[in-house]
N, C-alpha and C positions, 0 to 999 in steps of 0.2 A: 798729812794733808789737812788743810784747815778750810772748813766751810764758813763762808762769810754771810752775815745777816742780810736780809732783804726785807724791806717794809711791805713788799707786794706778794710775798709767799706765805701761805698759811702753815701752821704747825702740821696739819694733816698732810700737806705736800711734802714737808721735810721728812716726816715719819714714813710715808710711803716710799720716798726716794731712798732712804736709808735701808728699808727692808728689801727693796727690789735690787738696788745696786750693790749693797754690802752684806746682804743676808743677815741683817741685824734684827734681833728679837724686838717685839713691840715695846717692852719697858725701856730697853737701851735706846731705841729710836726716839722714844718720847723724851728721854733725858737729853739726847743730843739736840732735839728741837728746842727744849727749854733753855739749854746752855747757849745756843746760838742767839736766841731771842734776848736772853738776859745780858749776855756779855759781848754780843756783836760778832762772835766767832766761836767755833768749836772744833777741836781736833777730832776727825772722824776716821782716820786711817793712817797707819804707819807701815811703810813697805819700802823696798828698793825703788830707785828713781823711776825706772821704766814702768813698773806696776802702778806707782803713784801717779805718773803722767796719764796712764790709761784710765784710772779711776777719776782723776780730775776731769779728763775729757768727757767721761760718761756723765758727770754732774753737769758740765757745761752744755751738753747736748740733751739733757733730760727733758727739756721743754718747759712750756709755761704752766702756771698753776691754773687749772680749769675753773677753780672756785673764785678766782679774782679777775673780773672783766678787764681791769687796766693792766694786768700782768702781760708783759711783752715777750718774756723768755725765761730761761733757766736761772738758777741761783749761780753765784760765783764761788770759786774755790781756788786756793793757792797752795803751792807746794813750798814747805819750809823745811830746812834741814833740822834734824834732831840734834840734841846737844852733843851726842857722840860724833855726828858728822861735822859739827862745828869744831871738834877738837877740844870740847869743854867737859870731858869726862868727869 
């Protein structure tokens, strides 16, 4: 699953979300926040389709960033197949 960048969400929001939803340690959560900010996207989770869908839905339902007054809602995430799923071993 890929987390997509957002101009209205802070790194603090991303770090907190990664820790709460994915039980990611602080350093790894910080790396994810930096990656999504620098590259516009970051792979945050790899799992079978049903679990990936659940985790994507948790991101989509996580809510707005309380530190940003213009923030209207959650960040976006998409599910993309792995290379193995694509048949490109």
